[in-house]
MINUKE-390013 format. One record per residue (C-alpha): x, y, z. Coordinates in steps of 0.05 Angstrom, whole numbers. Example, Ala and Ser with C-alpha at 12.3 -4.5 7.8 and 13.67 -1.06 7.14 Angstrom:
// MINUKE-390013
+--------+--------+--------+
!   east !  north !     up !
+--------+--------+--------+
!    246 !    -90 !    156 !
!    273 !    -21 !    143 !
+--------+--------+--------+
This chain:
// MINUKE-390013
+--------+--------+--------+
!   east !  north !     up !
+--------+--------+--------+
!   -292 !    172 !    269 !
!   -312 !    159 !    211 !
!   -278 !     83 !    201 !
!   -304 !     48 !    270 !
!   -360 !      7 !    229 !
!   -346 !    -31 !    166 !
!   -385 !     18 !    125 !
!   -348 !     85 !    157 !
!   -296 !     48 !    145 !
!   -306 !     41 !     68 !
!   -329 !    117 !     58 !
!   -268 !    138 !     89 !
!   -228 !     90 !     40 !
!   -265 !    120 !    -12 !
!   -243 !    200 !      7 !
!   -183 !    178 !     12 !
!   -180 !    145 !    -63 !
!   -212 !    223 !    -84 !
!   -145 !    244 !    -57 !
!   -104 !    205 !    -88 !
!   -134 !    213 !   -154 !
!   -128 !    289 !   -149 !
!    -51 !    281 !   -127 !
!    -39 !    230 !   -181 !
!    -74 !    284 !   -223 !
!    -32 !    342 !   -204 !
!     37 !    299 !   -202 !
!     39 !    316 !   -119 !
!     88 !    250 !   -102 !
!     94 !    264 !    -28 !
!     21 !    272 !    -26 !
!     11 !    206 !    -58 !
!     51 !    174 !    -14 !
!     19 !    193 !     51 !
!    -45 !    164 !     21 !
!    -13 !    103 !     13 !
!     14 !    102 !     86 !
!    -53 !    123 !     99 !
!    -91 !     73 !     58 !
!    -49 !     14 !     84 !
!    -54 !     34 !    155 !
!   -130 !     21 !    142 !
!   -121 !    -42 !     99 !
!    -72 !    -65 !    153 !
!   -138 !    -61 !    208 !
!   -193 !    -79 !    165 !
!   -195 !   -145 !    205 !
!   -198 !   -118 !    268 !
!   -276 !   -107 !    293 !
!   -299 !    -39 !    304 !
!   -350 !    -28 !    358 !
!   -410 !    -40 !    308 !
!   -400 !   -105 !    271 !
!   -465 !   -124 !    260 !
!   -482 !   -167 !    197 !
!   -498 !   -122 !    134 !
!   -569 !   -107 !    118 !
!   -600 !    -94 !     39 !
!   -578 !    -20 !     38 !
!   -519 !    -29 !     73 !
!   -494 !    -79 !     29 !
!   -519 !    -46 !    -36 !
!   -484 !     20 !     -6 !
!   -412 !    -26 !     -1 !
!   -423 !    -49 !    -74 !
!   -421 !     31 !    -96 !
!   -370 !     41 !    -53 !
!   -322 !    -15 !    -78 !
!   -338 !      8 !   -144 !
!   -322 !     76 !   -139 !
!   -253 !     69 !   -105 !
!   -249 !     22 !   -161 !
!   -262 !     75 !   -215 !
!   -215 !    132 !   -169 !
!   -154 !     81 !   -168 !
!   -168 !     76 !   -244 !
!   -171 !    142 !   -256 !
!   -108 !    157 !   -217 !
!    -61 !    103 !   -255 !
!    -90 !    128 !   -324 !
!    -62 !    199 !   -290 !
!      4 !    164 !   -263 !
!     12 !    138 !   -331 !
!      9 !    189 !   -363 !
!     65 !    218 !   -320 !
!    107 !    161 !   -328 !
!    105 !    169 !   -415 !
!    114 !    247 !   -390 !
!    179 !    232 !   -358 !
!    201 !    181 !   -403 !
!    198 !    232 !   -461 !
!    237 !    284 !   -425 !
!    290 !    237 !   -401 !
!    288 !    218 !   -479 !
!    301 !    291 !   -509 !
!    353 !    303 !   -449 !
!    395 !    239 !   -467 !
!    391 !    272 !   -538 !
!    415 !    329 !   -514 !
!    478 !    296 !   -483 !
!    487 !    257 !   -540 !
!    489 !    335 !   -587 !
!    539 !    355 !   -539 !
!    588 !    300 !   -541 !
!    593 !    306 !   -609 !
!    611 !    381 !   -608 !
!    663 !    358 !   -550 !
!    614 !    379 !   -494 !
!    656 !    379 !   -429 !
!    727 !    401 !   -466 !
!    752 !    458 !   -457 !
!    724 !    518 !   -501 !
!    781 !    532 !   -532 !
!    797 !    462 !   -560 !
!    735 !    454 !   -602 !
!    751 !    467 !   -671 !
!    687 !    511 !   -683 !
!    708 !    571 !   -642 !
!    777 !    567 !   -675 !
!    762 !    612 !   -724 !
!    800 !    668 !   -734 !
+--------+--------+--------+
């Protein structure tokens, strides 16, 4: 399984970050929640040594740095998608509140016969 070594764990974390960014872009909240749970599990077990724990060499250190930077960039992209999603939700809630106020001003909830505009003869 990828994830046995420190580098393998980072590669797996990177693939989860890609999936999370895509789920955030698509607004797939259940998928995002599942991916976050998997990421939490990886982080919780990060300190547990894998079967091939050894000091990293120059190439491996460079690859780790590249993966970490890529993960950070993917998380930033996901954050932008989530912020846009939040703004869309706020706008929709604002429109719903405006509609609710308009309906209330018209007598929303009152019986149809009680509305003066409908009582025209």
